[in-house]
C-alpha positions in Angstrom: 33.8 11.7 164.5 36.9 14.3 164.6 36.7 17.0 166.7 35.6 20.7 164.7 37.9 23.7 165.3 34.7 25.7 166.3 34.0 23.4 169.3 37.6 23.6 170.6 37.4 27.4 169.7 33.6 27.7 171.6 34.9 25.5 175.0 38.2 27.1 175.3 36.6 30.8 175.4 33.5 29.3 177.8 37.0 28.2 179.9 38.9 31.8 179.7 35.9 33.2 180.6 35.4 31.2 183.9 38.5 32.1 184.6 38.2 35.8 184.0 35.5 35.0 186.8 37.4 33.4 189.4 40.2 36.1 189.1 37.4 38.9 189.5 36.0 37.1 192.2 39.1 36.2 194.0 40.5 39.7 193.7 37.0 40.7 195.3 37.7 38.4 198.3 41.1 39.4 198.5 40.9 43.0 198.8 38.0 42.0 201.3 40.5 40.5 203.8 43.4 42.6 203.3 40.9 45.4 204.4 39.5 43.3 207.3 43.0 42.1 208.2 45.1 45.5 207.9 48.0 43.7 206.1 48.5 43.0 202.2 48.9 39.8 200.8 52.7 40.4 199.6 53.5 41.2 203.6 52.6 37.8 204.5 55.4 36.1 206.2 55.6 32.4 207.1 55.4 32.9 211.0 52.0 34.6 210.1 50.4 31.6 208.4 49.7 30.5 211.7 46.9 32.4 211.8 44.0 30.9 210.0 42.3 34.2 208.5 45.9 35.3 207.2 46.7 31.3 205.9 43.6 31.7 204.0 44.3 35.0 202.6 47.5 33.8 201.4 45.9 30.6 199.8 43.4 33.1 198.0 46.8 34.7 196.9 48.1 31.5 195.7 44.5 30.4 193.7 44.3 34.1 192.3 48.0 33.3 190.9 46.9 29.5 189.8 43.9 30.7 187.7 46.1 34.0 186.1 48.6 31.0 184.6 45.7 29.0 183.5 44.2 31.7 181.9 47.2 32.6 180.2 47.8 29.0 178.8 44.1 29.2 177.7 45.0 32.4 175.9 47.9 31.0 174.4 46.2 28.0 172.8 44.1 30.4 170.8 47.4 31.6 168.9 
């Protein structure tokens, strides 16, 4: 049975909404960690990654970037 365009559109829109939720959650966690650690995620150096809390901030920042790329790809799919 062929897949209808509506089914693809609906599932893609659902994925877009999930991505947006993840992005908001990551941004909140990053802000909270930045405030707690007193450092911005863009200021992290390789030597600082030895600290587990700073490494967690760095990993959250990378996850945020991945989700933004994923969202961009999903939005391109709908064009």
